[in-house]
C-alpha beads as a LAMMPS data file, in Angstrom:
LAMMPS data file: protein, C-alpha beads

271 atoms
270 bonds

1 atom types
1 bond types

-500.0 500.0 xlo xhi
-500.0 500.0 ylo yhi
-500.0 500.0 zlo zhi

Masses

1 110.0

Atoms # bond

1 1 1 35.489 34.831 -255.383
2 1 1 33.690 32.758 -252.758
3 1 1 33.953 34.393 -249.301
4 1 1 35.505 31.296 -247.708
5 1 1 38.204 31.217 -250.389
6 1 1 38.846 34.946 -250.030
7 1 1 39.308 34.527 -246.269
8 1 1 41.604 31.564 -246.944
9 1 1 43.819 33.635 -249.225
10 1 1 43.988 36.521 -246.743
11 1 1 44.908 34.410 -243.707
12 1 1 47.339 32.360 -245.803
13 1 1 49.121 35.584 -246.767
14 1 1 49.209 36.739 -243.143
15 1 1 50.650 33.413 -241.991
16 1 1 53.180 33.216 -244.812
17 1 1 54.589 36.640 -243.979
18 1 1 54.135 36.898 -240.215
19 1 1 55.609 33.493 -239.384
20 1 1 59.097 34.858 -240.018
21 1 1 58.467 38.035 -238.021
22 1 1 58.512 37.929 -234.192
23 1 1 54.975 39.323 -233.882
24 1 1 52.959 36.087 -233.472
25 1 1 51.534 34.874 -236.763
26 1 1 49.060 32.742 -234.800
27 1 1 47.845 35.706 -232.779
28 1 1 47.431 37.924 -235.825
29 1 1 45.687 35.218 -237.873
30 1 1 43.370 34.526 -234.931
31 1 1 42.621 38.241 -234.606
32 1 1 41.882 38.485 -238.340
33 1 1 39.551 35.492 -238.205
34 1 1 37.789 36.879 -235.118
35 1 1 37.184 40.181 -236.913
36 1 1 35.780 38.185 -239.842
37 1 1 33.265 36.500 -237.556
38 1 1 34.869 33.196 -236.572
39 1 1 34.512 32.056 -232.967
40 1 1 37.643 32.198 -230.769
41 1 1 37.933 28.371 -230.746
42 1 1 37.724 28.162 -234.533
43 1 1 40.144 31.077 -234.945
44 1 1 42.789 29.481 -232.705
45 1 1 42.469 26.068 -234.371
46 1 1 42.699 27.450 -237.911
47 1 1 45.657 29.654 -236.974
48 1 1 47.485 26.595 -235.625
49 1 1 46.615 24.583 -238.724
50 1 1 48.227 27.181 -241.000
51 1 1 51.596 26.542 -239.362
52 1 1 51.716 23.358 -241.433
53 1 1 52.094 25.563 -244.529
54 1 1 55.050 27.501 -243.184
55 1 1 56.563 24.306 -241.761
56 1 1 56.673 23.062 -245.358
57 1 1 58.335 26.367 -246.345
58 1 1 60.982 25.943 -243.645
59 1 1 61.553 22.318 -244.696
60 1 1 62.281 23.366 -248.280
61 1 1 64.353 26.368 -247.180
62 1 1 66.561 24.239 -244.916
63 1 1 66.590 21.214 -247.244
64 1 1 70.398 21.223 -247.390
65 1 1 70.556 21.159 -243.592
66 1 1 68.094 18.315 -242.972
67 1 1 70.265 15.383 -244.220
68 1 1 72.896 16.362 -241.657
69 1 1 70.257 16.346 -238.920
70 1 1 69.038 12.902 -239.933
71 1 1 72.615 11.643 -240.019
72 1 1 73.223 13.254 -236.629
73 1 1 70.549 11.070 -235.068
74 1 1 72.810 8.038 -235.514
75 1 1 75.482 9.633 -233.313
76 1 1 73.215 10.026 -230.304
77 1 1 73.986 7.588 -227.494
78 1 1 72.989 7.635 -223.816
79 1 1 75.719 9.252 -221.733
80 1 1 77.674 10.504 -224.776
81 1 1 78.087 14.285 -224.836
82 1 1 80.549 14.776 -227.711
83 1 1 78.239 14.057 -230.647
84 1 1 79.558 16.635 -233.120
85 1 1 77.693 19.592 -234.668
86 1 1 75.085 17.510 -236.528
87 1 1 74.461 15.310 -233.504
88 1 1 74.064 18.347 -231.237
89 1 1 71.566 19.933 -233.633
90 1 1 69.666 16.634 -234.000
91 1 1 69.480 16.219 -230.216
92 1 1 68.275 19.798 -229.895
93 1 1 65.433 19.187 -232.361
94 1 1 64.401 15.833 -230.867
95 1 1 64.481 16.875 -227.208
96 1 1 63.040 20.306 -227.970
97 1 1 60.186 18.777 -229.967
98 1 1 59.284 16.300 -227.221
99 1 1 59.301 19.124 -224.681
100 1 1 57.215 21.342 -226.980
101 1 1 54.602 18.666 -227.581
102 1 1 54.311 17.706 -223.912
103 1 1 53.805 21.303 -222.779
104 1 1 51.915 22.377 -225.892
105 1 1 49.204 19.728 -225.453
106 1 1 48.559 20.938 -221.911
107 1 1 48.505 24.582 -222.977
108 1 1 46.245 23.809 -225.962
109 1 1 43.684 22.094 -223.742
110 1 1 43.766 25.002 -221.308
111 1 1 43.460 27.709 -223.970
112 1 1 40.679 25.818 -225.779
113 1 1 38.668 25.641 -222.568
114 1 1 39.355 29.291 -221.816
115 1 1 38.405 30.696 -225.223
116 1 1 35.224 28.601 -225.298
117 1 1 34.065 30.668 -222.308
118 1 1 35.405 33.962 -223.622
119 1 1 33.536 36.436 -225.771
120 1 1 35.060 37.905 -228.901
121 1 1 36.081 41.166 -227.232
122 1 1 37.795 39.493 -224.297
123 1 1 39.583 37.111 -226.655
124 1 1 40.932 40.000 -228.736
125 1 1 42.081 41.777 -225.569
126 1 1 43.773 38.604 -224.291
127 1 1 45.693 38.208 -227.547
128 1 1 46.712 41.843 -227.230
129 1 1 48.059 41.362 -223.702
130 1 1 50.122 38.366 -224.859
131 1 1 51.457 40.350 -227.833
132 1 1 52.608 43.110 -225.490
133 1 1 54.281 40.523 -223.249
134 1 1 56.002 38.988 -226.271
135 1 1 57.319 42.376 -227.355
136 1 1 58.706 43.176 -223.913
137 1 1 60.446 39.797 -223.766
138 1 1 62.053 40.449 -227.154
139 1 1 63.291 43.809 -225.883
140 1 1 64.829 42.099 -222.856
141 1 1 66.488 39.347 -224.895
142 1 1 67.968 41.813 -227.390
143 1 1 69.442 43.958 -224.617
144 1 1 70.914 41.027 -222.665
145 1 1 72.185 38.905 -225.567
146 1 1 75.844 37.830 -225.607
147 1 1 77.471 35.793 -228.405
148 1 1 79.397 32.999 -226.704
149 1 1 78.033 29.720 -228.141
150 1 1 77.522 27.797 -231.352
151 1 1 76.262 24.248 -230.684
152 1 1 73.065 23.670 -228.653
153 1 1 73.098 21.783 -225.366
154 1 1 70.490 19.594 -223.700
155 1 1 69.542 22.492 -221.432
156 1 1 69.001 24.685 -224.507
157 1 1 66.740 22.040 -226.031
158 1 1 64.509 21.759 -222.962
159 1 1 64.364 25.514 -222.367
160 1 1 63.661 26.493 -225.975
161 1 1 61.275 23.565 -226.422
162 1 1 59.288 24.772 -223.424
163 1 1 59.198 28.276 -224.896
164 1 1 57.881 26.863 -228.170
165 1 1 55.228 24.899 -226.298
166 1 1 54.005 28.064 -224.563
167 1 1 53.855 29.800 -227.946
168 1 1 50.734 27.810 -228.751
169 1 1 49.028 30.671 -226.925
170 1 1 47.727 33.129 -229.575
171 1 1 49.729 36.312 -229.151
172 1 1 52.923 34.627 -227.977
173 1 1 55.330 34.696 -230.916
174 1 1 56.938 31.309 -231.486
175 1 1 59.861 32.751 -233.410
176 1 1 60.228 35.712 -231.048
177 1 1 60.185 33.493 -227.964
178 1 1 62.529 30.779 -229.222
179 1 1 65.046 33.105 -230.869
180 1 1 64.930 35.353 -227.813
181 1 1 65.750 32.434 -225.531
182 1 1 68.587 31.354 -227.818
183 1 1 69.982 34.887 -227.848
184 1 1 69.911 34.911 -224.053
185 1 1 71.699 31.555 -224.084
186 1 1 74.570 33.054 -226.075
187 1 1 73.864 32.331 -229.757
188 1 1 74.170 34.903 -232.513
189 1 1 71.117 35.986 -234.507
190 1 1 71.823 33.805 -237.544
191 1 1 72.282 30.620 -235.512
192 1 1 69.290 31.482 -233.314
193 1 1 67.006 31.821 -236.334
194 1 1 68.281 28.570 -237.852
195 1 1 67.791 26.534 -234.671
196 1 1 64.408 28.146 -234.061
197 1 1 63.017 27.257 -237.479
198 1 1 64.504 23.760 -237.568
199 1 1 62.782 23.132 -234.233
200 1 1 59.516 24.521 -235.577
201 1 1 59.088 21.980 -238.376
202 1 1 57.991 18.834 -236.462
203 1 1 56.092 20.820 -233.826
204 1 1 54.152 22.809 -236.434
205 1 1 53.156 19.653 -238.302
206 1 1 51.946 18.083 -235.038
207 1 1 50.061 21.243 -233.973
208 1 1 48.324 21.474 -237.337
209 1 1 47.254 17.830 -237.179
210 1 1 45.952 18.337 -233.632
211 1 1 43.939 21.409 -234.612
212 1 1 42.404 19.599 -237.576
213 1 1 41.529 16.505 -235.555
214 1 1 40.081 18.580 -232.707
215 1 1 37.826 20.951 -234.663
216 1 1 37.732 19.927 -238.324
217 1 1 38.568 23.630 -238.934
218 1 1 34.916 24.481 -239.649
219 1 1 35.549 25.322 -243.287
220 1 1 35.510 23.599 -246.656
221 1 1 38.388 21.275 -247.632
222 1 1 39.081 23.524 -250.632
223 1 1 39.359 26.652 -248.460
224 1 1 41.652 24.858 -245.996
225 1 1 43.854 23.645 -248.868
226 1 1 43.999 27.115 -250.433
227 1 1 44.974 28.731 -247.110
228 1 1 47.657 26.099 -246.552
229 1 1 49.011 26.458 -250.088
230 1 1 49.143 30.262 -249.923
231 1 1 50.912 30.123 -246.543
232 1 1 53.488 27.654 -247.894
233 1 1 54.206 29.506 -251.147
234 1 1 54.271 32.993 -249.618
235 1 1 56.297 31.707 -246.668
236 1 1 58.980 30.259 -248.919
237 1 1 59.028 33.325 -251.167
238 1 1 59.480 35.760 -248.282
239 1 1 61.626 33.941 -245.710
240 1 1 64.989 35.250 -246.935
241 1 1 63.943 38.887 -247.170
242 1 1 61.999 38.913 -243.922
243 1 1 64.760 37.286 -241.891
244 1 1 67.075 40.054 -243.082
245 1 1 64.452 42.624 -242.069
246 1 1 64.179 41.089 -238.599
247 1 1 67.907 41.603 -238.064
248 1 1 67.540 45.341 -238.726
249 1 1 64.150 46.332 -237.266
250 1 1 63.146 46.468 -233.593
251 1 1 60.019 44.352 -233.907
252 1 1 59.470 44.327 -230.176
253 1 1 57.982 47.808 -230.586
254 1 1 55.719 46.606 -233.411
255 1 1 54.563 43.745 -231.202
256 1 1 53.780 46.074 -228.298
257 1 1 51.982 48.476 -230.624
258 1 1 49.818 45.789 -232.209
259 1 1 49.106 44.340 -228.778
260 1 1 48.092 47.706 -227.399
261 1 1 45.687 48.265 -230.293
262 1 1 44.188 44.795 -229.769
263 1 1 43.694 45.445 -226.056
264 1 1 41.968 48.764 -226.740
265 1 1 39.823 47.236 -229.490
266 1 1 38.912 44.194 -227.406
267 1 1 37.937 46.282 -224.389
268 1 1 35.904 48.511 -226.690
269 1 1 33.975 45.483 -227.947
270 1 1 33.257 44.360 -224.384
271 1 1 31.977 47.717 -223.163

Bonds

1 1 1 2
2 1 2 3
3 1 3 4
4 1 4 5
5 1 5 6
6 1 6 7
7 1 7 8
8 1 8 9
9 1 9 10
10 1 10 11
11 1 11 12
12 1 12 13
13 1 13 14
14 1 14 15
15 1 15 16
16 1 16 17
17 1 17 18
18 1 18 19
19 1 19 20
20 1 20 21
21 1 21 22
22 1 22 23
23 1 23 24
24 1 24 25
25 1 25 26
26 1 26 27
27 1 27 28
28 1 28 29
29 1 29 30
30 1 30 31
31 1 31 32
32 1 32 33
33 1 33 34
34 1 34 35
35 1 35 36
36 1 36 37
37 1 37 38
38 1 38 39
39 1 39 40
40 1 40 41
41 1 41 42
42 1 42 43
43 1 43 44
44 1 44 45
45 1 45 46
46 1 46 47
47 1 47 48
48 1 48 49
49 1 49 50
50 1 50 51
51 1 51 52
52 1 52 53
53 1 53 54
54 1 54 55
55 1 55 56
56 1 56 57
57 1 57 58
58 1 58 59
59 1 59 60
60 1 60 61
61 1 61 62
62 1 62 63
63 1 63 64
64 1 64 65
65 1 65 66
66 1 66 67
67 1 67 68
68 1 68 69
69 1 69 70
70 1 70 71
71 1 71 72
72 1 72 73
73 1 73 74
74 1 74 75
75 1 75 76
76 1 76 77
77 1 77 78
78 1 78 79
79 1 79 80
80 1 80 81
81 1 81 82
82 1 82 83
83 1 83 84
84 1 84 85
85 1 85 86
86 1 86 87
87 1 87 88
88 1 88 89
89 1 89 90
90 1 90 91
91 1 91 92
92 1 92 93
93 1 93 94
94 1 94 95
95 1 95 96
96 1 96 97
97 1 97 98
98 1 98 99
99 1 99 100
100 1 100 101
101 1 101 102
102 1 102 103
103 1 103 104
104 1 104 105
105 1 105 106
106 1 106 107
107 1 107 108
108 1 108 109
109 1 109 110
110 1 110 111
111 1 111 112
112 1 112 113
113 1 113 114
114 1 114 115
115 1 115 116
116 1 116 117
117 1 117 118
118 1 118 119
119 1 119 120
120 1 120 121
121 1 121 122
122 1 122 123
123 1 123 124
124 1 124 125
125 1 125 126
126 1 126 127
127 1 127 128
128 1 128 129
129 1 129 130
130 1 130 131
131 1 131 132
132 1 132 133
133 1 133 134
134 1 134 135
135 1 135 136
136 1 136 137
137 1 137 138
138 1 138 139
139 1 139 140
140 1 140 141
141 1 141 142
142 1 142 143
143 1 143 144
144 1 144 145
145 1 145 146
146 1 146 147
147 1 147 148
148 1 148 149
149 1 149 150
150 1 150 151
151 1 151 152
152 1 152 153
153 1 153 154
154 1 154 155
155 1 155 156
156 1 156 157
157 1 157 158
158 1 158 159
159 1 159 160
160 1 160 161
161 1 161 162
162 1 162 163
163 1 163 164
164 1 164 165
165 1 165 166
166 1 166 167
167 1 167 168
168 1 168 169
169 1 169 170
170 1 170 171
171 1 171 172
172 1 172 173
173 1 173 174
174 1 174 175
175 1 175 176
176 1 176 177
177 1 177 178
178 1 178 179
179 1 179 180
180 1 180 181
181 1 181 182
182 1 182 183
183 1 183 184
184 1 184 185
185 1 185 186
186 1 186 187
187 1 187 188
188 1 188 189
189 1 189 190
190 1 190 191
191 1 191 192
192 1 192 193
193 1 193 194
194 1 194 195
195 1 195 196
196 1 196 197
197 1 197 198
198 1 198 199
199 1 199 200
200 1 200 201
201 1 201 202
202 1 202 203
203 1 203 204
204 1 204 205
205 1 205 206
206 1 206 207
207 1 207 208
208 1 208 209
209 1 209 210
210 1 210 211
211 1 211 212
212 1 212 213
213 1 213 214
214 1 214 215
215 1 215 216
216 1 216 217
217 1 217 218
218 1 218 219
219 1 219 220
220 1 220 221
221 1 221 222
222 1 222 223
223 1 223 224
224 1 224 225
225 1 225 226
226 1 226 227
227 1 227 228
228 1 228 229
229 1 229 230
230 1 230 231
231 1 231 232
232 1 232 233
233 1 233 234
234 1 234 235
235 1 235 236
236 1 236 237
237 1 237 238
238 1 238 239
239 1 239 240
240 1 240 241
241 1 241 242
242 1 242 243
243 1 243 244
244 1 244 245
245 1 245 246
246 1 246 247
247 1 247 248
248 1 248 249
249 1 249 250
250 1 250 251
251 1 251 252
252 1 252 253
253 1 253 254
254 1 254 255
255 1 255 256
256 1 256 257
257 1 257 258
258 1 258 259
259 1 259 260
260 1 260 261
261 1 261 262
262 1 262 263
263 1 263 264
264 1 264 265
265 1 265 266
266 1 266 267
267 1 267 268
268 1 268 269
269 1 269 270
270 1 270 271
């Protein structure tokens, strides 16, 4: 198999599985690509692009939920708070997405400029530090979580949207950050996961388009399509099982462990 296609299959598998685990699929894909010789800028852009594949997985997985969201948009009116469950979820996705995109664009520009000046070792170490931070936040959110809410508020949308925007940083888990914030806001695990992944769909599509427009991905169209297809198929095939695993395993420790290894490896490359 052509090397570019082999890399595409590998990173597609990583994205398809890791997206549902709170250990930063973007960070781990970027690390894998860096090890395989891609520059930090190319690694970050391609990792973002692959979120389009798992956004398609989430769209199919939640296909029964999406008509209600679309219908909920019609209930939204300025100054009206009682919009019903579908309206509340629709407002959460719309406001959260706008917040994510506004903050995410700023963070993307900053991280692109930073990694362009960063060597491979420092980039790996930086991803490791962010993975450790993500793991510690997950530990905090799990220990402080209280189940008191069901329908998302405007404050939830802005807060979780901002968390998703920051998760454009490689090493910051999007799912870990958004579900952690929702847990802290009083939602149970099942509802937190659902809201998190519904919110991810439009933002992931936008992030993938941005990454493609900004860098062209520096690979062949066939390799990009293969990576996207593998991420989508594997993501859909594994989402159910992996979400059940997340509810039973303390992935904050996995995140800290992976981050620690990345820091050690990155520092080793520098020195």
